[in-house]
N, C-alpha and C positions, 0 to 999 in steps of 0.2 A: 762603647763598642762601635756605634754608628760613626762617631767622629774619627776613630782610628782606622776603620776598614772602608766605610763607604760614606765619606762626608758629603758627597754630592746629593745623596738622598735626603739629607736634613739641611740643605742649603748652607753647608759649612758652619753650622751653629755649634759653637764650642760650649763645653759644660759650664764654664764660669759665666759665659754670656747668658746662658739659660737661667742660672741662679740669679743674675742681676735682673732679668726680666720678671721673675717671680717676686723679687723684692720690690722693684719699682712699681709693679702692678698691684701691690698690696693685696695679694691673693691669700685668703684665709677661709675658714669654714663659714658657711652661711651666705657667701657672696652669690651674686648673679652675674656671671661673667660671659662675655662674648669673645670667642676665640676664632681667629681666621689664620690658618696655617697650612702650608704644603710641605711639612717636614715628616711625612709618613706617620703622623699621629704622635710624635714625640713630645711636642709642646702641650698637646691636649692631655696626654698621660701625666705630664709633670703637674699641670694645673689640677687634674683630678686627684692626684696623690696629695697635693698640698691642701686641698679642700676636704679630703677625708670622707667623701660621700655626703656631705652636708651642703646645701645650696643647690644652685642650678647652673648648668653650662650650656650655652648655645653655640654650636659649631657651625660656622659658615664655610661652605665648600663650593669649589668650582666643578663644573662637569656634571656627570650623572649621579655621583654619590661620594660620600666622604671616604677617605683613605685612613685606616686605623691599624696599619701593620705593626707599628711600634707600640700602640696602646695595648694591644693584646698581650704583649710581652711583659707588661707590668703585673699581670695576674690578679687584677681587681676582682672582688666578688660581684655577684649580680646586682645587689642593691646600689652599687656605684653607678650603674648605667641607667637607673630608673629616672634620674634627673638630668640625663644627658639628651639634649635636643639637637636637631640639625635643621639647617635652612639653606637653600641654594642661593648663591650670589646672583644668579640671573633674575631672581624675583625681588631683589632689594629695592630697585628703582620703582617698580610697580607698588610695592608696599609703602614707600615714602610718598608716592603721588596719590595713594588711595584707590588705585585701580587693581589691587591684587585679587587674583582669582586662580583657582586650581584648574589647569588645563586638562581637558579630557584625554585620558591615556588611550593609545591605540587598541582597537578591538582585537580580541583573541581568535574569533572563529576563522580568520584567514588561514591559520596554521592547519586547522582541520580540513579546509578545502584542499590545501596542498597535499596533505597525507592521502585524502581520498583520491585525488587525481593520480598520485603515484601508484596506489594500489590498483585503480582501474586500468592504468597503463600496463602494469605487469600482467593483469588478466587478459587484456587484449593481445599482448605479445604471445602469451601461451596459446590462446585460441588460434592466432594466425599461424603459429608453428604447427599446430595440430592439423589445420587445413592444408598446409603445404605437404605434410607427410601423407595426407589422404590422396592428394593429386598424384604424388610420385608412386603410389602403390599400384601393382598390377591387378588385372581382373581376377586372376586365379586366387589370390590371397585376400581379396576384398572383404569377404564375409568374416574371416578370422580377424583381420586387422580392424574392421568396424567394431566388432564386439570388444576387443581389447581397448580400442580408443575410447569407446563409450564408458568403459569402467574407469579409464584414466581421467577422462573429463569429469566424471562424477566425483572421483577422489579429489581432483584439483579444485573443483567448485566448493566442496565441503571444507577443504583446508582454507581456501580464500575467504569463505564466510566466517569461519572461526577466527582467522587472523584479523579480518575487518572488524568483527565485534570487539575483539580485545583492544584493537587500536582505538575504536570509538570510546570505549570505557576509559582508557588511559587519557585520551585527549580531553574528555569531559572532566576528569579529576584534575588534570593540569590546569584547565581553564578556571575551575572553581578555586583552586589554590592561588592562582595568579590574581583573580578578582579579590580574594580575601586579603592578600598582601597589599594590593593597590588601595583597598579601603582603609587598611591600617595606616598605610603611608600618608594618605590624604588626611586622616584624622590627626596624625602627629604633626603634619605640616600646618594644619589650622591652629593647633595648640601652640606651636612655636611662633606663628605669626601673631597670635594674641599676646604672647609674652613680649615680642619685640615692639608691638604697638604701644605698650605701656611706657616705653622710652625711659626706663629707670634702671638700666644696667649699672652695676657697681664697678665695672672696669672693662677695658678692651685690650686684647693682646693680638698683634698682627705679626706674623712671621711667614712670609710667602715669597714665591719667586716672581710675583707680579709687581708692577710699579706701585709703591705704597700710597701715592697721593690720592688717586680716585677712591681707593679702598678706604682710606682713613676718613676722608671728607664725607663719604656716605655713611659709614658705620658709626661715626661720632654722633649722628642724629639720634641713635638709640641709647646713648649713654647719659645718665643723670648728671646734673652739675656737681662740681666739687668731687669728681672721681678721676682716678689716674688712668692713663693709657700709655702703652709701650708699643713701639714699632721696631722690628728688627729687619735689617737688610745687610747682605754680604758686602755691599759697596756703599761708599759715602755719598756719592753724587745724587742718587734718588732721594736720600733723606734730606740733603740740603735743599732740594727743590720743594720737598714736603714741608720743611721748616719755614721757608719764605711764604708758601701758600697759606700756612696756618697763621703766620704773623699778619698777613694781609686780611685774612678772613676774620680773625678775632675769635673770641669765645674760648681761648685757652691761655693759661699762664704757666710760668715755670718751665718753659720749653728748654730742653737740654739735649744736645747731640754728643754722645760719649762713645768711647772705645775702651774696652777692658784690655789690660796688659797682663800676660801670664808667663811666668818663668818657673821651671821646676828646679828644685835644689836637691843636691845629694847631701845627706846627713849621715856622716860616719865619724868615729873618733879621730880627731886631728885631721880629717879630710872632708870637712863640710864646705861646700862651695856651690855656686850656681852652675847648672849644667850648660855646656857649650851650645847645645842645640835647644831651640825653643820655638814655639808656635809663631808663625809670621803674622797671623791676625785671626781674630775670632768674630769678625763682623762689627757692625755699628748699631747703636740703639738711640732712638728718638723717644723721649719721654716727656710727659707734661700732665697738667691737671685741667679738666674742663671747668668752665664757668658759664653763667647765663650770658647768652649773646644778645646784645642790644642792637638791633638792626638799624635803627635810625641813627645812632651814634656812629656805627661802623660805616654807613653810607656817607655821612658828612665828613668823617675823617679821611676816607678814601678820596673824596673830591678835593679836600684841602691839600692832601699829599700830591695829587696830580697837578694842582695849581702851583705848588711850591717847586715841583720838579720840572716845570715848563721852562725851557731855556730862554735867556734874554733875547737872543737873536730872533727867535720865533715871535716873541712879544713885539719887537720892533716892526717886523714885517706885517703883523696884524694891525698895529697902529697906523702904519703908512697906508695900508689898504683902506682903513676906515676914513682917513683924511681925504684920500682920493675920491 
């Protein structure tokens, strides 16, 4: 439905490409998966359905919170969400460097001050209006107007006190509710950070609108060796850059950049043939398997590669300078 009506919301991810992602990612019950997607929760829902409520899923999200519009359409029962964790992308670098800490959230009493100022402002306006009417009144009707104005001011003050008390009660309840939600969010964030620190995830799925190279290089640190990873992108060029970066970095094998081809067929008696219209493209997939990265070997191999790639003209110039 998303691909037919609003493919932009799911980054033009076609259903056969999604099936290939689930297969290449070796997603099954009992896995510990890391999912980074900006497809309105469609990829997350597909992973949850394949896992069947067994195992754990860590959703990495950009911005203020995860988007799960398509996930809610799957109709999962509540136990499916018990093992669903979330972690912001903005804190990945601090978690890898060991400086991870939960920032203090903004204090809530500021809202109460604003409400009180507004209510005080309305009282002052009413009192100034009453004073203006007193000045405009004539001496003959001063006694009668004073009595009626005193009654009005008494009624207004009583209403304002009641309104102010109700506002204070509502604000206190709202502050308590927000504090409780913030504490729960902090607790879940610490639990997710502890899961990521183990660095033993069974797979990684990336399908986002951001450039895949920095995402993949940072998130691969949380994946255990000999585990699959899959990266989806609507275009081929970002994945080609990601492919070359991974080959230079090492720590991965069986790298493949693939594109799925889909054509619909009409099947009728004596009239079976491929349809004339077909999908132009369903995106590209970069898949591979993680291995243990030997940093000493990788450093020596990169130095040797740089020496081999050095042009002969440059070598001659360096030798001439040394002789001089």
